[in-house]
N, C-alpha and C positions, 0 to 999 in steps of 0.2 A: 616622870609626870603622869598622873592618872588620866585615862581617857575622859573626854567630856561626855556628860549625859545629854543626849539630844532632847531638848525640852518639847519638841513636837511629837516624840514617840513615847518617852518615858511615862507620862500620865495615863496614856491609853493602855499600855502594857500593864502598868501597876494596877489600874482599875480592873482589867480583865482577870488578873490573878486574884485580886481581893474578892471579886464577885463571881469567880469561877465561870467566866463567860468566854465563848470561843472568839478567836481573832481570825480575820481574813486579811491577807496581805499578798503583795507580789515580792518574790525573792528570786533574784537572778532570772527575771522575765518569766517566772512561773507562779501561778496562783497557789497559795497554800491556805488551808483552813486548819487551825491547830487549837488544841487545848494548851494554853500557856501554863507551864509548870514552874520553871526557874528563870530568874532574870538577874543578871549580874555581870561581873568581869571574870572572864575565863581565858587564861593564857594571854592576858593583856588586852583583850578585846571585849567590848560590851556585847553580850549575846543573850538570846532567848533560847531556852530549851523547851521545846513543845512536843506534844504528841499529835502528829499530823493525822487528821481523820478524813480529809478530802482535798481535792485539788490535784495538780499535776505532780508527778513524782517518778523518778527513775527506779524507785524501790517499791516493794509491795506495801500497800497501806492497810490498816493504820500502822504507823511506825514513829519512833523517836527521831526528831530532827533538830539540828542546830540552825540558828539564823543569826548572822551578825547584824547588829542594829544598823550599821551604816549602809547595809544592802537591802533593808526593808523599805518598801514603798507602798503607797495607797493602803495604809493601815486602817482597818475598820473593826470596831467593836461590835460583835453580833449579839442579838438578844438571846440566842441559844446558850444554855448553861451546860456544865458537865459536873459530875459528882465531886471531883477533887483529885488529890494526888493518886497516882497509879504506882503499883509495884513495878520495879524494873526486873529484867531477866536475871541480872547479877545480884539483885537485892541491895545494891549500893547506889548512893547518890554520887553525882559528879563532884570533883573537887574544884572549888571556885577560888579565884584570887580574892574576890569580894562578892558575896551574895546579897543582892538588894532585897529580894522578896522571893518566897517559895509558896506555892499553893498549899492550902491546908488539906489534910486528908479528908476523905468523904465523911459526912456527918452520919454517925451511926443511927441517929434518931430520925433521919429523913425517910419518908415513905415514897 
């Protein structure tokens, strides 16, 4: 059986990806501010793959971070935007069981 999509989170994440807006949320009792890039089912769990630009982290920022939807709390859509998809070190995208939405690449016509 497929995991349920949390109706309280899904529209906010979806909107953030469509509008290329940053998200602020708490994950495992730590605040994260991320550029949301991919949202879908990965290894059987609904997850967000984001590029964390601020907040608390055990790793150097900015950096790619996973967040399981069930562990995201206090989700907030910020007004600040970002250009769009970023290249990864490997040049490859993650393999998803089911990808709901992926941020579009930066607009080449944007100034």
